[in-house]
Structures are given as structure tokens and as C-alpha cells.
mmCIF file as Biopython writes it, N, C-alpha, C and O atoms, coordinates in Angstrom:
data_model
#
loop_
_atom_site.group_PDB
_atom_site.id
_atom_site.type_symbol
_atom_site.label_atom_id
_atom_site.label_alt_id
_atom_site.label_comp_id
_atom_site.label_asym_id
_atom_site.label_entity_id
_atom_site.label_seq_id
_atom_site.pdbx_PDB_ins_code
_atom_site.Cartn_x
_atom_site.Cartn_y
_atom_site.Cartn_z
_atom_site.occupancy
_atom_site.B_iso_or_equiv
_atom_site.auth_seq_id
_atom_site.auth_asym_id
_atom_site.pdbx_PDB_model_num
ATOM 1   N N  . MET A ? 1  ? -15.228 -8.231  -1.735  1.0 0.0 1  A 1 
ATOM 2   C CA . MET A ? 1  ? -14.394 -8.246  -1.485  1.0 0.0 1  A 1 
ATOM 3   C C  . MET A ? 1  ? -14.284 -9.674  -1.697  1.0 0.0 1  A 1 
ATOM 4   O O  . MET A ? 1  ? -13.223 -10.177 -1.327  1.0 0.0 1  A 1 
ATOM 5   N N  . THR A ? 2  ? -15.164 -10.444 -2.221  1.0 0.0 2  A 1 
ATOM 6   C CA . THR A ? 2  ? -15.114 -11.651 -2.430  1.0 0.0 2  A 1 
ATOM 7   C C  . THR A ? 2  ? -14.149 -12.427 -3.341  1.0 0.0 2  A 1 
ATOM 8   O O  . THR A ? 2  ? -13.743 -13.589 -3.329  1.0 0.0 2  A 1 
ATOM 9   N N  . GLU A ? 3  ? -13.922 -11.335 -4.160  1.0 0.0 3  A 1 
ATOM 10  C CA . GLU A ? 3  ? -13.052 -11.487 -5.297  1.0 0.0 3  A 1 
ATOM 11  C C  . GLU A ? 3  ? -11.375 -12.363 -5.630  1.0 0.0 3  A 1 
ATOM 12  O O  . GLU A ? 3  ? -10.390 -11.654 -5.426  1.0 0.0 3  A 1 
ATOM 13  N N  . LYS A ? 4  ? -11.248 -13.063 -5.862  1.0 0.0 4  A 1 
ATOM 14  C CA . LYS A ? 4  ? -9.691  -13.846 -5.439  1.0 0.0 4  A 1 
ATOM 15  C C  . LYS A ? 4  ? -8.767  -13.068 -6.528  1.0 0.0 4  A 1 
ATOM 16  O O  . LYS A ? 4  ? -9.250  -12.632 -7.573  1.0 0.0 4  A 1 
ATOM 17  N N  . LYS A ? 5  ? -7.829  -12.976 -6.296  1.0 0.0 5  A 1 
ATOM 18  C CA . LYS A ? 5  ? -6.587  -12.279 -6.872  1.0 0.0 5  A 1 
ATOM 19  C C  . LYS A ? 5  ? -6.171  -13.531 -8.041  1.0 0.0 5  A 1 
ATOM 20  O O  . LYS A ? 5  ? -6.752  -14.481 -7.516  1.0 0.0 5  A 1 
ATOM 21  N N  . PRO A ? 6  ? -5.736  -13.907 -8.882  1.0 0.0 6  A 1 
ATOM 22  C CA . PRO A ? 6  ? -5.417  -14.589 -10.321 1.0 0.0 6  A 1 
ATOM 23  C C  . PRO A ? 6  ? -4.232  -15.096 -9.651  1.0 0.0 6  A 1 
ATOM 24  O O  . PRO A ? 6  ? -4.017  -16.127 -10.288 1.0 0.0 6  A 1 
ATOM 25  N N  . ALA A ? 7  ? -3.565  -15.035 -8.993  1.0 0.0 7  A 1 
ATOM 26  C CA . ALA A ? 7  ? -2.610  -15.433 -8.268  1.0 0.0 7  A 1 
ATOM 27  C C  . ALA A ? 7  ? -2.317  -16.388 -7.418  1.0 0.0 7  A 1 
ATOM 28  O O  . ALA A ? 7  ? -1.406  -17.183 -7.186  1.0 0.0 7  A 1 
ATOM 29  N N  . ASP A ? 8  ? -3.753  -15.967 -6.865  1.0 0.0 8  A 1 
ATOM 30  C CA . ASP A ? 8  ? -3.612  -16.706 -5.544  1.0 0.0 8  A 1 
ATOM 31  C C  . ASP A ? 8  ? -4.816  -18.252 -6.120  1.0 0.0 8  A 1 
ATOM 32  O O  . ASP A ? 8  ? -5.121  -19.330 -5.610  1.0 0.0 8  A 1 
ATOM 33  N N  . ASP A ? 9  ? -5.102  -17.662 -7.171  1.0 0.0 9  A 1 
ATOM 34  C CA . ASP A ? 9  ? -6.230  -19.124 -7.984  1.0 0.0 9  A 1 
ATOM 35  C C  . ASP A ? 9  ? -4.984  -20.120 -8.703  1.0 0.0 9  A 1 
ATOM 36  O O  . ASP A ? 9  ? -5.067  -21.340 -8.844  1.0 0.0 9  A 1 
ATOM 37  N N  . ALA A ? 10 ? -4.009  -19.392 -9.045  1.0 0.0 10 A 1 
ATOM 38  C CA . ALA A ? 10 ? -3.203  -20.241 -9.564  1.0 0.0 10 A 1 
ATOM 39  C C  . ALA A ? 10 ? -2.051  -20.724 -8.754  1.0 0.0 10 A 1 
ATOM 40  O O  . ALA A ? 10 ? -1.309  -21.565 -9.263  1.0 0.0 10 A 1 
ATOM 41  N N  . ARG A ? 11 ? -1.822  -20.296 -7.574  1.0 0.0 11 A 1 
ATOM 42  C CA . ARG A ? 11 ? -1.396  -21.182 -6.469  1.0 0.0 11 A 1 
ATOM 43  C C  . ARG A ? 11 ? -2.254  -22.296 -5.927  1.0 0.0 11 A 1 
ATOM 44  O O  . ARG A ? 11 ? -2.026  -23.505 -5.981  1.0 0.0 11 A 1 
ATOM 45  N N  . ALA A ? 12 ? -3.272  -21.675 -5.400  1.0 0.0 12 A 1 
ATOM 46  C CA . ALA A ? 12 ? -4.064  -22.985 -5.306  1.0 0.0 12 A 1 
ATOM 47  C C  . ALA A ? 12 ? -4.226  -24.227 -6.226  1.0 0.0 12 A 1 
ATOM 48  O O  . ALA A ? 12 ? -4.200  -25.337 -5.695  1.0 0.0 12 A 1 
ATOM 49  N N  . LYS A ? 13 ? -4.426  -24.095 -7.837  1.0 0.0 13 A 1 
ATOM 50  C CA . LYS A ? 13 ? -3.973  -25.113 -8.273  1.0 0.0 13 A 1 
ATOM 51  C C  . LYS A ? 13 ? -2.754  -25.608 -8.531  1.0 0.0 13 A 1 
ATOM 52  O O  . LYS A ? 13 ? -2.536  -26.700 -9.056  1.0 0.0 13 A 1 
ATOM 53  N N  . PHE A ? 14 ? -2.040  -24.914 -8.213  1.0 0.0 14 A 1 
ATOM 54  C CA . PHE A ? 14 ? -0.524  -25.629 -8.015  1.0 0.0 14 A 1 
ATOM 55  C C  . PHE A ? 14 ? -0.398  -26.468 -7.383  1.0 0.0 14 A 1 
ATOM 56  O O  . PHE A ? 14 ? 0.123   -27.552 -7.643  1.0 0.0 14 A 1 
ATOM 57  N N  . LEU A ? 15 ? -0.947  -26.029 -6.259  1.0 0.0 15 A 1 
ATOM 58  C CA . LEU A ? 15 ? -0.967  -26.906 -4.713  1.0 0.0 15 A 1 
ATOM 59  C C  . LEU A ? 15 ? -1.780  -28.335 -4.904  1.0 0.0 15 A 1 
ATOM 60  O O  . LEU A ? 15 ? -1.375  -29.458 -4.605  1.0 0.0 15 A 1 
ATOM 61  N N  . GLU A ? 16 ? -3.121  -27.937 -5.526  1.0 0.0 16 A 1 
ATOM 62  C CA . GLU A ? 16 ? -4.032  -29.324 -5.543  1.0 0.0 16 A 1 
ATOM 63  C C  . GLU A ? 16 ? -3.205  -30.083 -6.308  1.0 0.0 16 A 1 
ATOM 64  O O  . GLU A ? 16 ? -2.969  -31.204 -5.858  1.0 0.0 16 A 1 
ATOM 65  N N  . ALA A ? 17 ? -2.488  -29.660 -7.768  1.0 0.0 17 A 1 
ATOM 66  C CA . ALA A ? 17 ? -2.400  -30.899 -8.531  1.0 0.0 17 A 1 
ATOM 67  C C  . ALA A ? 17 ? -1.146  -31.345 -7.662  1.0 0.0 17 A 1 
ATOM 68  O O  . ALA A ? 17 ? -0.942  -32.553 -7.787  1.0 0.0 17 A 1 
ATOM 69  N N  . LEU A ? 18 ? 0.027   -30.506 -6.556  1.0 0.0 18 A 1 
ATOM 70  C CA . LEU A ? 18 ? 0.911   -30.883 -6.080  1.0 0.0 18 A 1 
ATOM 71  C C  . LEU A ? 18 ? 0.793   -32.252 -4.731  1.0 0.0 18 A 1 
ATOM 72  O O  . LEU A ? 18 ? 1.529   -33.097 -4.222  1.0 0.0 18 A 1 
ATOM 73  N N  . ASP A ? 19 ? -0.289  -31.882 -4.650  1.0 0.0 19 A 1 
ATOM 74  C CA . ASP A ? 19 ? -0.685  -32.914 -3.738  1.0 0.0 19 A 1 
ATOM 75  C C  . ASP A ? 19 ? -1.217  -34.183 -4.131  1.0 0.0 19 A 1 
ATOM 76  O O  . ASP A ? 19 ? -0.914  -35.177 -3.471  1.0 0.0 19 A 1 
ATOM 77  N N  . LYS A ? 20 ? -1.963  -34.273 -5.110  1.0 0.0 20 A 1 
ATOM 78  C CA . LYS A ? 20 ? -2.231  -35.229 -6.194  1.0 0.0 20 A 1 
ATOM 79  C C  . LYS A ? 20 ? -1.077  -35.904 -6.813  1.0 0.0 20 A 1 
ATOM 80  O O  . LYS A ? 20 ? -1.382  -36.786 -7.615  1.0 0.0 20 A 1 
ATOM 81  N N  . LYS A ? 21 ? 0.252   -35.678 -6.614  1.0 0.0 21 A 1 
ATOM 82  C CA . LYS A ? 21 ? 0.996   -36.414 -7.438  1.0 0.0 21 A 1 
ATOM 83  C C  . LYS A ? 21 ? 1.719   -36.985 -6.394  1.0 0.0 21 A 1 
ATOM 84  O O  . LYS A ? 21 ? 1.983   -38.187 -6.365  1.0 0.0 21 A 1 
ATOM 85  N N  . ASN A ? 22 ? 2.029   -36.246 -5.595  1.0 0.0 22 A 1 
ATOM 86  C CA . ASN A ? 22 ? 2.266   -36.824 -3.996  1.0 0.0 22 A 1 
ATOM 87  C C  . ASN A ? 22 ? 2.135   -37.955 -3.522  1.0 0.0 22 A 1 
ATOM 88  O O  . ASN A ? 22 ? 3.082   -38.608 -3.082  1.0 0.0 22 A 1 
ATOM 89  N N  . GLN A ? 23 ? 0.352   -38.539 -3.556  1.0 0.0 23 A 1 
ATOM 90  C CA . GLN A ? 23 ? -0.049  -38.784 -3.409  1.0 0.0 23 A 1 
ATOM 91  C C  . GLN A ? 23 ? -0.147  -40.116 -3.854  1.0 0.0 23 A 1 
ATOM 92  O O  . GLN A ? 23 ? -0.422  -41.114 -3.187  1.0 0.0 23 A 1 
ATOM 93  N N  . LYS A ? 24 ? 0.153   -40.008 -5.257  1.0 0.0 24 A 1 
ATOM 94  C CA . LYS A ? 24 ? 0.717   -41.436 -6.438  1.0 0.0 24 A 1 
ATOM 95  C C  . LYS A ? 24 ? 1.408   -41.845 -5.678  1.0 0.0 24 A 1 
ATOM 96  O O  . LYS A ? 24 ? 1.023   -42.678 -4.858  1.0 0.0 24 A 1 
ATOM 97  N N  . GLY A ? 25 ? 2.829   -41.316 -5.722  1.0 0.0 25 A 1 
ATOM 98  C CA . GLY A ? 25 ? 3.897   -41.874 -5.333  1.0 0.0 25 A 1 
ATOM 99  C C  . GLY A ? 25 ? 4.574   -43.219 -6.178  1.0 0.0 25 A 1 
ATOM 100 O O  . GLY A ? 25 ? 4.922   -43.285 -7.356  1.0 0.0 25 A 1 
ATOM 101 N N  . GLY A ? 26 ? 4.619   -44.330 -5.020  1.0 0.0 26 A 1 
ATOM 102 C CA . GLY A ? 26 ? 5.459   -45.566 -6.653  1.0 0.0 26 A 1 
ATOM 103 C C  . GLY A ? 26 ? 6.624   -45.025 -6.265  1.0 0.0 26 A 1 
ATOM 104 O O  . GLY A ? 26 ? 6.971   -44.151 -5.470  1.0 0.0 26 A 1 
ATOM 105 N N  . ALA A ? 27 ? 7.547   -46.327 -7.606  1.0 0.0 27 A 1 
ATOM 106 C CA . ALA A ? 27 ? 9.131   -46.197 -7.269  1.0 0.0 27 A 1 
ATOM 107 C C  . ALA A ? 27 ? 9.678   -45.397 -8.386  1.0 0.0 27 A 1 
ATOM 108 O O  . ALA A ? 27 ? 10.898  -45.234 -8.397  1.0 0.0 27 A 1 
ATOM 109 N N  . GLY A ? 28 ? 9.238   -45.075 -8.966  1.0 0.0 28 A 1 
ATOM 110 C CA . GLY A ? 28 ? 9.075   -44.582 -10.173 1.0 0.0 28 A 1 
ATOM 111 C C  . GLY A ? 28 ? 9.160   -42.753 -10.252 1.0 0.0 28 A 1 
ATOM 112 O O  . GLY A ? 28 ? 9.377   -42.002 -11.203 1.0 0.0 28 A 1 
ATOM 113 N N  . SER A ? 29 ? 8.934   -42.539 -9.081  1.0 0.0 29 A 1 
ATOM 114 C CA . SER A ? 29 ? 8.645   -41.128 -8.839  1.0 0.0 29 A 1 
ATOM 115 C C  . SER A ? 29 ? 10.766  -40.351 -8.962  1.0 0.0 29 A 1 
ATOM 116 O O  . SER A ? 29 ? 10.814  -39.198 -9.392  1.0 0.0 29 A 1 
ATOM 117 N N  . ASN A ? 30 ? 11.652  -40.762 -8.736  1.0 0.0 30 A 1 
ATOM 118 C CA . ASN A ? 30 ? 12.912  -40.464 -8.838  1.0 0.0 30 A 1 
ATOM 119 C C  . ASN A ? 30 ? 13.154  -39.845 -9.959  1.0 0.0 30 A 1 
ATOM 120 O O  . ASN A ? 30 ? 13.973  -38.926 -9.949  1.0 0.0 30 A 1 
ATOM 121 N N  . GLY A ? 31 ? 12.493  -40.218 -11.167 1.0 0.0 31 A 1 
ATOM 122 C CA . GLY A ? 31 ? 12.766  -39.559 -12.988 1.0 0.0 31 A 1 
ATOM 123 C C  . GLY A ? 31 ? 14.578  -40.102 -13.041 1.0 0.0 31 A 1 
ATOM 124 O O  . GLY A ? 31 ? 15.136  -39.567 -13.999 1.0 0.0 31 A 1 
ATOM 125 N N  . GLY A ? 32 ? 15.367  -40.866 -12.357 1.0 0.0 32 A 1 
ATOM 126 C CA . GLY A ? 32 ? 16.623  -40.949 -12.964 1.0 0.0 32 A 1 
ATOM 127 C C  . GLY A ? 32 ? 16.532  -42.449 -13.479 1.0 0.0 32 A 1 
ATOM 128 O O  . GLY A ? 32 ? 15.742  -43.356 -13.217 1.0 0.0 32 A 1 
ATOM 129 N N  . PRO A ? 33 ? 17.697  -42.362 -14.355 1.0 0.0 33 A 1 
ATOM 130 C CA . PRO A ? 33 ? 17.868  -44.213 -14.947 1.0 0.0 33 A 1 
ATOM 131 C C  . PRO A ? 33 ? 17.880  -44.996 -13.796 1.0 0.0 33 A 1 
ATOM 132 O O  . PRO A ? 33 ? 18.163  -44.366 -12.776 1.0 0.0 33 A 1 
ATOM 133 N N  . SER A ? 34 ? 17.584  -46.554 -13.616 1.0 0.0 34 A 1 
ATOM 134 C CA . SER A ? 34 ? 17.264  -47.378 -12.663 1.0 0.0 34 A 1 
ATOM 135 C C  . SER A ? 34 ? 18.406  -48.113 -12.720 1.0 0.0 34 A 1 
ATOM 136 O O  . SER A ? 34 ? 18.903  -48.399 -11.631 1.0 0.0 34 A 1 
ATOM 137 N N  . SER A ? 35 ? 19.114  -48.609 -13.998 1.0 0.0 35 A 1 
ATOM 138 C CA . SER A ? 35 ? 20.264  -49.430 -13.768 1.0 0.0 35 A 1 
ATOM 139 C C  . SER A ? 35 ? 21.244  -48.698 -14.893 1.0 0.0 35 A 1 
ATOM 140 O O  . SER A ? 35 ? 21.008  -48.427 -16.070 1.0 0.0 35 A 1 
ATOM 141 N N  . GLY A ? 36 ? 22.360  -48.494 -14.134 1.0 0.0 36 A 1 
ATOM 142 C CA . GLY A ? 36 ? 23.550  -47.754 -14.593 1.0 0.0 36 A 1 
ATOM 143 C C  . GLY A ? 36 ? 23.642  -46.403 -15.651 1.0 0.0 36 A 1 
ATOM 144 O O  . GLY A ? 36 ? 22.959  -45.379 -15.628 1.0 0.0 36 A 1 
ATOM 145 N N  . SER A ? 37 ? 24.570  -46.731 -16.436 1.0 0.0 37 A 1 
ATOM 146 C CA . SER A ? 37 ? 24.479  -45.399 -17.472 1.0 0.0 37 A 1 
ATOM 147 C C  . SER A ? 37 ? 23.993  -46.053 -18.966 1.0 0.0 37 A 1 
ATOM 148 O O  . SER A ? 37 ? 24.077  -47.223 -19.340 1.0 0.0 37 A 1 
ATOM 149 N N  . LYS A ? 38 ? 23.584  -45.154 -19.508 1.0 0.0 38 A 1 
ATOM 150 C CA . LYS A ? 38 ? 23.185  -45.211 -20.943 1.0 0.0 38 A 1 
ATOM 151 C C  . LYS A ? 38 ? 23.816  -44.527 -21.799 1.0 0.0 38 A 1 
ATOM 152 O O  . LYS A ? 38 ? 23.334  -44.091 -22.844 1.0 0.0 38 A 1 
ATOM 153 N N  . VAL A ? 39 ? 24.886  -44.395 -21.432 1.0 0.0 39 A 1 
ATOM 154 C CA . VAL A ? 39 ? 25.784  -44.310 -22.590 1.0 0.0 39 A 1 
ATOM 155 C C  . VAL A ? 39 ? 26.743  -46.123 -22.652 1.0 0.0 39 A 1 
ATOM 156 O O  . VAL A ? 39 ? 27.017  -46.939 -21.772 1.0 0.0 39 A 1 
ATOM 157 N N  . GLY A ? 40 ? 26.951  -46.087 -23.948 1.0 0.0 40 A 1 
ATOM 158 C CA . GLY A ? 40 ? 27.367  -47.241 -24.452 1.0 0.0 40 A 1 
ATOM 159 C C  . GLY A ? 40 ? 28.055  -47.189 -25.928 1.0 0.0 40 A 1 
ATOM 160 O O  . GLY A ? 40 ? 27.928  -46.195 -26.643 1.0 0.0 40 A 1 
ATOM 161 N N  . GLY A ? 41 ? 28.976  -48.622 -26.425 1.0 0.0 41 A 1 
ATOM 162 C CA . GLY A ? 41 ? 30.284  -48.382 -27.194 1.0 0.0 41 A 1 
ATOM 163 C C  . GLY A ? 41 ? 30.906  -47.768 -26.994 1.0 0.0 41 A 1 
ATOM 164 O O  . GLY A ? 41 ? 31.297  -47.438 -25.874 1.0 0.0 41 A 1 
ATOM 165 N N  . GLY A ? 42 ? 31.332  -47.264 -28.322 1.0 0.0 42 A 1 
ATOM 166 C CA . GLY A ? 42 ? 32.539  -46.070 -28.434 1.0 0.0 42 A 1 
ATOM 167 C C  . GLY A ? 42 ? 32.637  -45.459 -27.369 1.0 0.0 42 A 1 
ATOM 168 O O  . GLY A ? 42 ? 33.614  -45.562 -26.628 1.0 0.0 42 A 1 
ATOM 169 N N  . GLN A ? 43 ? 31.448  -44.600 -27.103 1.0 0.0 43 A 1 
ATOM 170 C CA . GLN A ? 43 ? 31.257  -43.523 -26.325 1.0 0.0 43 A 1 
ATOM 171 C C  . GLN A ? 43 ? 31.772  -43.259 -24.747 1.0 0.0 43 A 1 
ATOM 172 O O  . GLN A ? 43 ? 32.293  -42.287 -24.201 1.0 0.0 43 A 1 
ATOM 173 N N  . ALA A ? 44 ? 31.321  -44.777 -24.216 1.0 0.0 44 A 1 
ATOM 174 C CA . ALA A ? 44 ? 31.845  -44.986 -22.882 1.0 0.0 44 A 1 
ATOM 175 C C  . ALA A ? 44 ? 33.409  -45.217 -22.411 1.0 0.0 44 A 1 
ATOM 176 O O  . ALA A ? 44 ? 33.848  -45.156 -21.262 1.0 0.0 44 A 1 
ATOM 177 N N  . GLY A ? 45 ? 34.208  -45.533 -23.782 1.0 0.0 45 A 1 
ATOM 178 C CA . GLY A ? 45 ? 35.343  -45.849 -23.399 1.0 0.0 45 A 1 
ATOM 179 C C  . GLY A ? 45 ? 36.724  -44.838 -23.235 1.0 0.0 45 A 1 
ATOM 180 O O  . GLY A ? 45 ? 37.145  -43.964 -23.993 1.0 0.0 45 A 1 
ATOM 181 N N  . GLY A ? 46 ? 37.168  -45.257 -22.118 1.0 0.0 46 A 1 
ATOM 182 C CA . GLY A ? 46 ? 38.623  -44.114 -21.772 1.0 0.0 46 A 1 
ATOM 183 C C  . GLY A ? 46 ? 39.647  -44.549 -22.269 1.0 0.0 46 A 1 
ATOM 184 O O  . GLY A ? 46 ? 40.570  -44.147 -21.561 1.0 0.0 46 A 1 
ATOM 185 N N  . GLY A ? 47 ? 40.152  -45.343 -23.357 1.0 0.0 47 A 1 
ATOM 186 C CA . GLY A ? 47 ? 41.151  -46.010 -24.204 1.0 0.0 47 A 1 
ATOM 187 C C  . GLY A ? 47 ? 41.819  -44.953 -23.907 1.0 0.0 47 A 1 
ATOM 188 O O  . GLY A ? 47 ? 42.035  -44.258 -22.914 1.0 0.0 47 A 1 
ATOM 189 N N  . ALA A ? 48 ? 42.216  -45.009 -25.459 1.0 0.0 48 A 1 
ATOM 190 C CA . ALA A ? 48 ? 43.449  -44.098 -25.914 1.0 0.0 48 A 1 
ATOM 191 C C  . ALA A ? 48 ? 42.919  -42.743 -26.336 1.0 0.0 48 A 1 
ATOM 192 O O  . ALA A ? 48 ? 41.728  -42.758 -26.647 1.0 0.0 48 A 1 
ATOM 193 N N  . PRO A ? 49 ? 43.605  -41.450 -26.423 1.0 0.0 49 A 1 
ATOM 194 C CA . PRO A ? 49 ? 42.929  -40.329 -26.219 1.0 0.0 49 A 1 
ATOM 195 C C  . PRO A ? 49 ? 43.194  -40.220 -28.019 1.0 0.0 49 A 1 
ATOM 196 O O  . PRO A ? 49 ? 43.900  -40.886 -28.776 1.0 0.0 49 A 1 
ATOM 197 N N  . LYS A ? 50 ? 42.623  -39.502 -28.157 1.0 0.0 50 A 1 
ATOM 198 C CA . LYS A ? 50 ? 42.059  -38.771 -29.914 1.0 0.0 50 A 1 
ATOM 199 C C  . LYS A ? 50 ? 43.547  -38.671 -29.966 1.0 0.0 50 A 1 
ATOM 200 O O  . LYS A ? 50 ? 44.265  -38.670 -28.966 1.0 0.0 50 A 1 
ATOM 201 N N  . ARG A ? 51 ? 44.055  -38.568 -31.479 1.0 0.0 51 A 1 
ATOM 202 C CA . ARG A ? 51 ? 45.457  -38.258 -31.536 1.0 0.0 51 A 1 
ATOM 203 C C  . ARG A ? 51 ? 45.195  -37.168 -32.660 1.0 0.0 51 A 1 
ATOM 204 O O  . ARG A ? 51 ? 44.283  -37.402 -33.452 1.0 0.0 51 A 1 
ATOM 205 N N  . PHE A ? 52 ? 45.947  -35.955 -32.795 1.0 0.0 52 A 1 
ATOM 206 C CA . PHE A ? 52 ? 46.350  -35.085 -33.884 1.0 0.0 52 A 1 
ATOM 207 C C  . PHE A ? 52 ? 47.527  -35.015 -34.455 1.0 0.0 52 A 1 
ATOM 208 O O  . PHE A ? 52 ? 48.631  -35.080 -33.913 1.0 0.0 52 A 1 
ATOM 209 N N  . GLN A ? 53 ? 47.249  -34.871 -35.645 1.0 0.0 53 A 1 
ATOM 210 C CA . GLN A ? 53 ? 48.359  -35.390 -36.359 1.0 0.0 53 A 1 
ATOM 211 C C  . GLN A ? 53 ? 48.536  -34.068 -37.553 1.0 0.0 53 A 1 
ATOM 212 O O  . GLN A ? 53 ? 47.680  -33.918 -38.424 1.0 0.0 53 A 1 
ATOM 213 N N  . ARG A ? 54 ? 49.560  -33.304 -37.469 1.0 0.0 54 A 1 
ATOM 214 C CA . ARG A ? 54 ? 49.504  -32.505 -38.539 1.0 0.0 54 A 1 
ATOM 215 C C  . ARG A ? 54 ? 49.945  -32.419 -40.058 1.0 0.0 54 A 1 
ATOM 216 O O  . ARG A ? 54 ? 51.045  -32.910 -40.311 1.0 0.0 54 A 1 
ATOM 217 N N  . LYS A ? 55 ? 49.348  -31.951 -40.928 1.0 0.0 55 A 1 
ATOM 218 C CA . LYS A ? 55 ? 49.613  -32.253 -42.507 1.0 0.0 55 A 1 
ATOM 219 C C  . LYS A ? 55 ? 51.500  -32.367 -42.613 1.0 0.0 55 A 1 
ATOM 220 O O  . LYS A ? 55 ? 52.201  -31.522 -42.057 1.0 0.0 55 A 1 
ATOM 221 N N  . SER A ? 56 ? 52.041  -33.428 -43.333 1.0 0.0 56 A 1 
ATOM 222 C CA . SER A ? 56 ? 53.296  -32.640 -43.577 1.0 0.0 56 A 1 
ATOM 223 C C  . SER A ? 56 ? 53.202  -32.421 -45.246 1.0 0.0 56 A 1 
ATOM 224 O O  . SER A ? 56 ? 52.405  -32.766 -46.119 1.0 0.0 56 A 1 
ATOM 225 N N  . GLY A ? 57 ? 54.736  -31.487 -45.192 1.0 0.0 57 A 1 
ATOM 226 C CA . GLY A ? 57 ? 55.140  -30.967 -46.656 1.0 0.0 57 A 1 
ATOM 227 C C  . GLY A ? 57 ? 54.050  -29.202 -46.287 1.0 0.0 57 A 1 
ATOM 228 O O  . GLY A ? 57 ? 53.660  -28.800 -45.190 1.0 0.0 57 A 1 
ATOM 229 N N  . SER A ? 58 ? 53.912  -28.732 -47.278 1.0 0.0 58 A 1 
ATOM 230 C CA . SER A ? 58 ? 53.723  -27.308 -47.591 1.0 0.0 58 A 1 
ATOM 231 C C  . SER A ? 58 ? 52.098  -27.371 -47.730 1.0 0.0 58 A 1 
ATOM 232 O O  . SER A ? 58 ? 51.508  -28.215 -48.405 1.0 0.0 58 A 1 
ATOM 233 N N  . ALA A ? 59 ? 51.445  -26.280 -46.935 1.0 0.0 59 A 1 
ATOM 234 C CA . ALA A ? 59 ? 50.130  -26.113 -46.651 1.0 0.0 59 A 1 
ATOM 235 C C  . ALA A ? 59 ? 49.530  -25.630 -48.075 1.0 0.0 59 A 1 
ATOM 236 O O  . ALA A ? 59 ? 48.330  -25.380 -48.186 1.0 0.0 59 A 1 
#
């Protein structure tokens, strides 16, 4: 019964990697943008809505 289950071995490896990750710490651990929005130019504006106009005359 000294043989480990594969699931237990995988869990042990996962926990070891998680401990290493948590020990590093640092300011970059949140993963989000650090300054403002990345959207720029024409994509960010909330100006006039797009206008849909039907074609005049016969189709």
C-alpha cells in the first residue's frame, strides 16, 4: 500500500507549485491593467450613436 494514487501525486505537485507562486508575491500579482483603460481613440468615445438610414427609392 505504499503506492500513491495518481490524483494524490497531481495534487501534491499542484500545492507545491502554488506555494512557490505565493512566495514570490510582488506588485504584479493582481494581473489587471495598472493604469486606466486600454481602449483608445474612436473606440472609447460615447459621442453620437451610429446612424442607420434606409436607401431611398426602389430596392
